[in-house]
C-alpha positions as CSV (number, residue, x, y, z in Angstrom):
1,M,21.5,8.8,11.4
2,H,21.0,5.7,9.6
3,Q,20.1,5.1,5.9
4,I,18.6,2.0,3.7
5,V,18.7,2.4,-0.1
6,T,17.4,-0.3,-2.4
7,E,17.3,0.1,-6.3
8,I,15.9,-1.9,-9.2
9,D,15.7,-1.7,-12.9
10,I,12.4,-1.8,-14.4
11,A,11.4,-2.4,-18.0
12,A,8.7,0.2,-18.0
13,P,8.7,3.9,-18.4
14,P,8.4,6.2,-15.3
15,E,4.7,7.2,-16.0
16,R,3.6,3.5,-15.7
17,I,5.7,3.1,-12.5
18,W,4.3,6.5,-11.2
19,S,0.7,5.4,-12.0
20,I,1.2,2.3,-9.9
21,L,2.7,4.1,-6.9
22,M,-0.1,6.7,-7.2
23,D,-2.9,4.1,-7.0
24,F,-2.9,3.8,-3.3
25,P,-6.3,1.9,-3.3
26,G,-4.4,-1.0,-5.5
27,Y,-1.6,-1.5,-2.7
28,P,-3.5,-4.3,-1.0
29,Q,-3.4,-6.3,-4.5
30,W,0.3,-6.2,-5.1
31,N,2.5,-4.8,-2.4
32,P,3.8,-7.1,0.2
33,F,5.4,-4.3,2.4
34,I,3.1,-1.3,2.4
35,R,-0.2,-3.0,3.0
36,S,-2.3,-0.1,2.7
37,I,-2.0,3.7,2.1
38,S,-4.2,6.6,2.1
39,G,-4.4,10.3,1.5
40,M,-3.5,12.7,-1.1
41,A,0.2,12.8,-2.3
42,K,0.7,16.6,-2.1
43,P,3.2,18.3,-0.1
44,G,2.2,19.2,3.5
45,E,-0.7,16.5,3.2
46,T,-0.7,13.8,5.7
47,L,-1.0,10.3,4.5
48,R,-2.3,7.1,6.4
49,A,0.0,4.2,5.7
50,T,0.2,0.6,7.1
51,I,3.5,-1.4,6.7
52,Q,4.0,-5.0,7.6
53,P,7.7,-6.5,7.1
54,R,7.4,-10.2,6.6
55,G,7.0,-12.1,9.9
56,R,6.1,-8.9,12.0
57,R,2.9,-7.2,12.9
58,A,1.5,-4.3,11.0
59,M,2.4,-1.0,11.9
60,T,0.1,2.3,10.9
61,F,1.6,5.6,11.1
62,R,0.7,8.9,9.6
63,P,3.7,10.5,7.5
64,K,3.6,14.0,6.3
65,V,4.2,14.4,2.3
66,L,7.5,16.4,1.6
67,T,7.6,16.0,-2.0
68,A,5.4,14.7,-4.7
69,T,7.1,15.4,-8.1
70,D,5.1,13.8,-11.0
71,Q,7.0,10.7,-12.4
72,Q,10.2,11.4,-10.2
73,E,9.8,11.4,-6.5
74,L,7.5,10.9,-3.6
75,R,8.8,11.5,-0.3
76,W,7.4,11.6,3.2
77,R,8.5,11.8,6.9
78,G,7.0,10.0,9.8
79,R,7.8,10.5,13.5
80,L,7.5,8.4,16.8
81,V,5.6,10.7,19.1
82,L,8.1,13.9,18.9
83,P,10.5,15.1,16.5
84,G,14.1,13.7,17.3
85,I,13.0,10.6,19.1
86,F,12.7,8.2,15.9
87,D,12.0,9.9,12.5
88,G,12.0,8.5,8.9
89,E,12.1,10.2,6.0
90,H,10.9,7.6,3.2
91,Y,11.4,8.1,-0.6
92,F,10.6,6.7,-3.9
93,Q,12.7,7.9,-6.9
94,L,12.2,7.1,-10.3
95,S,14.9,8.0,-13.3
96,A,14.4,7.4,-16.7
97,R,17.0,5.0,-18.4
98,A,17.7,4.0,-22.1
99,N,15.3,1.6,-24.1
100,G,12.1,2.4,-21.8
101,Y,13.6,1.2,-18.4
102,T,13.4,3.1,-15.1
103,Q,15.6,3.0,-12.1
104,F,13.4,2.7,-9.1
105,T,15.1,3.7,-5.9
106,Q,13.3,3.2,-2.5
107,G,15.1,4.3,0.6
108,E,14.8,6.0,4.0
109,R,16.9,8.0,6.2
110,F,16.3,7.5,9.8
111,S,17.2,9.8,12.6
112,G,16.6,10.4,16.4
113,I,17.8,9.4,19.6
114,L,16.3,5.7,19.3
115,V,17.9,4.9,15.9
116,G,20.8,3.1,17.3
117,I,18.5,0.6,19.0
118,F,16.5,-0.5,15.9
119,V,19.5,-0.7,13.5
120,A,19.5,-4.4,13.5
121,Q,15.7,-4.6,12.9
122,M,16.1,-2.0,10.0
123,E,18.8,-3.8,8.2
124,G,16.8,-6.9,8.4
125,A,12.8,-6.8,8.2
126,T,12.8,-3.3,6.8
127,K,15.2,-3.7,4.0
128,A,13.9,-7.1,3.1
129,G,10.3,-5.2,3.0
130,F,11.9,-2.8,0.6
131,T,13.3,-5.4,-1.6
132,A,9.9,-7.2,-1.6
133,M,8.2,-4.3,-2.6
134,N,10.6,-3.5,-5.3
135,Q,10.3,-6.8,-7.0
136,A,6.4,-6.9,-6.7
137,L,6.5,-3.3,-8.4
138,K,8.7,-4.5,-11.3
139,Q,6.5,-7.6,-11.6
140,R,3.4,-5.3,-11.9
141,A,5.0,-2.8,-14.0
142,E,6.5,-5.0,-16.6
143,A,2.9,-6.9,-16.7
144,G,1.8,-3.6,-18.4
145,G,-1.8,-3.1,-19.0
146,N,-4.4,-1.7,-16.5
147,T,-3.2,-1.5,-13.0
148,N,-6.6,-2.7,-11.7
149,A,-6.5,-5.7,-14.3
150,D,-3.1,-6.9,-12.8
151,S,-4.5,-8.1,-9.7
152,T,-4.1,-11.6,-10.6
153,L,-0.3,-11.1,-9.8
154,T,0.7,-13.1,-6.8
155,I,3.3,-12.5,-4.1
156,E,4.6,-15.7,-2.4
157,D,5.3,-15.2,1.2
158,G,7.6,-18.2,1.6
159,A,5.8,-19.5,4.7
């Protein structure tokens, strides 16, 4: 097993951050890592997600939602072909802090026989993707207002 965990403090309440995370159609406007996501955020449902770490080609997968607790946690599991080959359990967790802040945690637990082969890539591109998404989420949440009106925020790709 291998795990990647990233955290960021955001000057916004959990309900604001949750509303951004649940606005799947808005992801292309702000999210530099999860370029698109669709489906229902309900346990047992299957999502369709496309991720694209910087400098890599996009990958689309169909994870199953494990947990969707309002304003607290969204968790899904994706698999490569069959269980036990390369599985990833991805999660977003929100924890209210003092003064209206929220600690946002994004992580993934990887397991399966192919995990060792991909550890360097996961620690590089995947972790960088998580961090870029966290920063973009912070920028969007702290800007306030309607999530659809925040589309003027830009994400620099450093190219």
